[in-house]
C-alpha positions in Angstrom: 141.3 149.7 33.8 139.9 146.2 34.2 136.5 145.7 32.6 133.8 143.1 34.0 131.5 141.7 31.5 128.5 139.8 32.4 128.2 136.3 30.6 126.2 136.5 27.4 123.9 133.6 28.7 123.0 135.5 31.7 122.0 138.9 29.7 119.8 136.8 27.4 118.1 134.9 30.3 117.2 138.3 31.9 115.7 139.6 28.6 113.7 136.5 28.5 112.4 136.9 31.6 111.8 140.8 31.2 109.7 140.4 28.1 107.8 137.2 29.2 106.7 138.9 32.5 103.3 140.3 31.8 102.5 144.0 32.8 99.3 143.0 34.5 98.0 139.7 36.3 96.7 137.2 33.7 93.3 136.3 33.5 92.0 133.3 35.4 89.1 131.2 36.3 88.7 131.6 39.9 85.9 129.0 40.6 84.6 126.2 38.5 81.7 124.2 40.2 78.6 122.2 39.3 75.5 121.8 41.2 72.1 120.1 40.2 68.4 120.7 40.3 65.8 118.3 39.7 66.4 117.9 35.9 69.9 119.5 35.1 73.5 119.7 35.7 74.0 123.4 36.4 77.4 125.5 35.9 78.9 128.2 37.9 82.0 129.9 36.9 84.0 133.0 38.0 86.7 134.8 36.2 89.3 137.0 37.7 91.8 139.7 36.2 89.6 139.8 32.9 89.9 143.8 32.8 93.3 144.9 32.4 93.8 148.6 31.7 93.9 148.4 27.9 90.6 146.6 28.3 88.9 149.2 30.4 90.2 151.8 28.0 88.5 150.3 25.1 85.2 150.0 27.3 85.5 153.8 28.3 85.8 154.6 24.4 82.6 153.1 23.8 83.9 150.1 21.9 82.2 146.6 22.5 84.4 143.9 24.8 83.3 140.4 24.7 84.4 137.5 26.7 83.8 134.0 25.3 83.5 131.1 27.5 84.3 127.6 26.0 83.0 124.6 28.5 83.1 121.0 27.6 81.6 118.1 29.6 82.8 114.6 29.1 82.2 111.3 30.8 85.5 109.5 31.4 85.8 106.2 30.3 89.0 103.9 30.8 90.5 102.0 27.8 88.1 103.9 25.4 87.6 107.6 24.3 85.7 109.8 26.6 82.1 110.6 25.5 81.2 114.2 24.9 78.2 115.1 26.8 78.0 119.0 26.3 80.2 121.4 24.2 79.1 125.1 24.6 80.3 128.4 23.6 78.8 131.4 25.9 79.4 135.2 25.3 79.1 137.8 27.3 79.3 141.7 25.6 79.9 145.0 27.4 79.2 148.2 25.9 79.5 151.8 27.5 77.2 154.5 26.5 79.0 157.7 26.7 75.9 159.8 26.7 73.8 157.8 29.3 76.7 157.1 31.4 75.6 153.4 31.7 77.1 149.8 31.1 75.1 147.4 29.1 76.1 143.7 29.4 74.2 141.2 27.1 74.9 137.3 27.7 74.2 134.5 25.3 72.7 132.2 27.9 70.3 134.8 29.1 69.1 135.4 25.4 71.4 138.4 25.1 68.9 140.5 27.1 70.4 143.8 28.1 71.1 144.5 31.8 72.3 148.2 32.4 74.1 149.6 35.4 76.0 152.8 36.0 78.6 151.0 37.7 81.7 149.7 35.8 82.4 147.3 38.7 78.9 145.6 38.7 79.4 145.4 35.0 82.6 143.5 35.4 81.0 141.2 37.8 78.3 140.4 35.4 80.7 139.8 32.8 83.1 137.7 34.6 80.4 135.2 36.2 78.3 132.4 35.0 75.8 131.2 37.7 73.3 128.1 37.3 73.7 127.7 33.6 72.0 124.6 32.5 74.8 122.4 31.2 73.4 119.2 30.6 70.0 117.1 31.5 70.6 114.7 34.4 69.1 112.1 32.2 72.2 112.2 30.0 74.4 111.4 33.0 75.2 107.8 34.2 75.2 107.0 37.9 78.5 106.1 39.0 80.4 107.5 36.3 82.9 109.9 36.3 83.0 113.2 34.6 85.6 115.9 33.5 84.5 119.7 33.2 86.9 121.7 31.0 86.5 125.4 30.8 88.3 128.2 29.5 87.8 132.2 28.7 89.2 134.5 26.3 88.6 138.0 26.0 88.2 139.1 22.2 90.4 141.6 20.7 87.9 142.4 18.0 84.0 141.7 17.6 83.0 138.6 15.6 79.7 136.9 15.7 79.4 134.1 18.2 81.2 131.0 17.0 83.4 132.7 14.2 86.4 132.8 16.9 86.4 129.1 16.5 86.1 128.8 12.7 88.9 131.2 12.5 91.0 129.8 14.9 94.3 130.5 12.9 94.0 134.1 13.5 94.7 135.8 16.8 91.6 137.3 18.1 92.3 137.1 21.9 93.5 139.8 24.1 93.8 137.8 26.9 93.2 134.0 27.4 92.9 131.4 30.3 94.7 128.0 30.3 92.0 125.3 30.2 90.7 124.7 33.9 89.5 121.1 34.4 87.1 119.7 37.2 86.8 116.0 37.8 83.5 115.0 39.6 81.4 111.4 40.1 78.1 111.6 39.6 
């Protein structure tokens, strides 16, 4: 009887691919844009795939879920270090009330005012978008200069006060985290 044994390298590669493939699509920033009004540079951002099954389960159990957005605006300078114009951390918190059967979303950039809905889809939409956030005053931007807007988002595994995630960076608080997304634009 002849035995056929696959090469060990092929087995190892298969195991690595199997363990590296996520069970759900990874969260990603779907759009990152800037606009202006008469006085400010405004940020618009959208996040997709931020609510995999285990995060939805946590929400339905009544546990709070946070999404933390980190946004940095730099003026790009040749042959010199970039100038930091803005560095902000925005937090969105979602909590489900089983008794009232409603979802409450609080967003730091809106003063943590409670917004309630009975629809999980609407709550997810509120959690996943930033529209018209005043990132910087226009008088801080130089005409003709180039800028780089960096953004990333993370779904927090356990609740911590705003900003503490960055102080305790050596601990893993993220359930899901996006890569840095960069938007280059002239002003």
